[in-house]
C-alpha positions in Angstrom: 163.4 -18.1 -38.0 164.8 -21.4 -39.3 165.9 -22.3 -35.8 162.4 -21.8 -34.5 161.0 -24.0 -37.3 163.5 -26.8 -36.5 162.7 -26.6 -32.8 159.0 -26.8 -33.5 159.5 -29.7 -35.9 161.5 -31.5 -33.2 158.8 -31.0 -30.6 156.1 -32.2 -32.9 158.0 -35.3 -33.9 158.6 -36.3 -30.3 154.9 -35.9 -29.6 155.2 -35.2 -25.9 157.4 -38.3 -25.3 155.2 -40.7 -27.3 156.7 -40.2 -30.7 160.1 -40.7 -32.2 163.3 -38.8 -31.6 164.8 -39.4 -35.1 164.1 -35.7 -36.2 165.7 -34.3 -33.0 168.8 -36.6 -33.3 169.1 -35.6 -37.0 168.6 -31.8 -36.6 170.3 -31.3 -33.2 172.9 -34.1 -32.8 175.2 -32.2 -30.5 172.5 -31.5 -28.0 171.4 -35.1 -28.1 174.9 -36.3 -27.4 174.8 -34.2 -24.2 171.3 -35.7 -23.4 172.7 -39.2 -23.8 175.7 -38.4 -21.6 173.9 -36.8 -18.7 170.6 -38.7 -19.1 168.6 -35.5 -18.7 167.9 -32.2 -20.4 169.9 -29.4 -18.8 170.8 -25.8 -19.7 173.7 -26.9 -22.0 171.2 -28.8 -24.2 169.0 -25.7 -24.5 172.1 -23.5 -25.2 173.3 -25.9 -27.9 169.9 -26.1 -29.5 169.6 -22.3 -29.6 173.0 -21.6 -31.1 173.5 -24.5 -33.5 171.6 -23.2 -36.5 172.8 -19.6 -36.1 176.4 -20.8 -36.0 175.8 -22.8 -39.2 174.3 -19.8 -40.9 177.2 -17.6 -39.8 179.8 -20.0 -41.1 177.8 -20.4 -44.4 177.7 -16.7 -45.0 181.0 -15.5 -43.6 183.4 -18.5 -43.9 182.1 -20.6 -46.8 185.2 -22.7 -47.1 184.6 -24.0 -43.5 181.0 -24.9 -44.2 182.0 -28.3 -45.6 183.9 -29.0 -42.4 180.8 -28.0 -40.3 178.6 -30.2 -42.5 181.0 -33.2 -42.1 181.1 -32.7 -38.3 177.3 -32.6 -38.3 177.0 -35.8 -40.3 179.5 -37.5 -38.0 177.6 -36.3 -34.9 174.4 -37.7 -36.3 176.0 -41.1 -36.9 177.5 -41.0 -33.5 174.3 -40.1 -31.7 172.4 -42.9 -33.4 175.0 -45.4 -32.1 174.9 -44.2 -28.5 172.8 -46.2 -26.1 
């Protein structure tokens, strides 16, 4: 459910290409890194977008000690994606 809300928020913020991509880069930085590398949206982007939040939830509930690592990687990915192109 949270994943769907994040995806809808991202779509609304982009506004059909006439909005801003800040929300997408912040919520799904790993998918946006792939978009910046390949200059298009491919199946890997869809896959990363669909599995990112469930992976975060799994790590949070099953491996709490690794959640800080996941959070740090997410923050580093957000910083990295904003400095690309």
